[in-house]
N, C-alpha and C positions, 0 to 999 in steps of 0.2 A: 684703355684698355683693363684687361682682367688683372694684368699682375702673374706674377711666377707662382706664388701660394695658391692663389686661386685656379691657375691651370691646374697645376700638380693634383690639386684635391679634385677637379673635374676629371683629370686623367686616370685616377686612383679609380674613381667610382666607375668611369666606364670600362675599363679593365678588370674590373670584377664583377664574373658571372653572378655572383649573389648581391650584388647591388640593388636596392630598392629604394624607392622613395617613401620615406616615412610622413613626411610633412612638409607643406610647402604653403609660404606666406607673400602677398604683393602687398606692398605701400608706394604712394608716390610723396616722395618726399624733392619738394623746392625743383617740379616738372621733372624729375627724375623717377623711374619706375625703379622701385627694388624688390628684387625677387630673392627670398630666400628659401634654399632647399635644405632638408634634413634627410642625407641618406642613410639607410642602414646595410651593413653593419657598423660602417663609420663613416666621417665624413659630414661637413657641413658647408656650405657656399652660399655668399650674397653676391647677386650680379647687380649692377648699377646699369640701367637702359635708358638710353635717351632716345632710341628708335626701335621699335618692334615688329618685326613680321611673324605673326602666327601660324602654323599649319598643326591641325587637329588629326589625329589617326586613331583610329579603334585599338585597344590592346586587350587582350586576354587577363593580362596580371598585369603589376604594376612594377614588374623587372627592367631594367636597363638592357636594351637589346644591342649588342654591338655590330656597327656596320661596317665598311669597307676598311675604313682609316680614322685614325684619331688625326682632326686637322684644327691646327691652331695658328691663328693670325698673330704676331706681335710687333709691336711699335717700338722704336730704338727707346722711346721715354716710358716704357711700361714699368708701374710700380713693381718693387719687390715683394 
């Protein structure tokens, strides 16, 4: 799972209308897809993915658009 720190960083980025993805990179490490995101004006998040469903949508710019709600799924063994 993402863990509290990563979820908090993603929440702050999603709730700030000025947030923009400055840089992203993807690596494969031991069969895990590692996606690193650098947001402006702040926040940096690394996501470790074992499965991925990708949906691509055209955007006029790189701002993060707020949806209906921020949804998070957490397990009891989530890292802090």
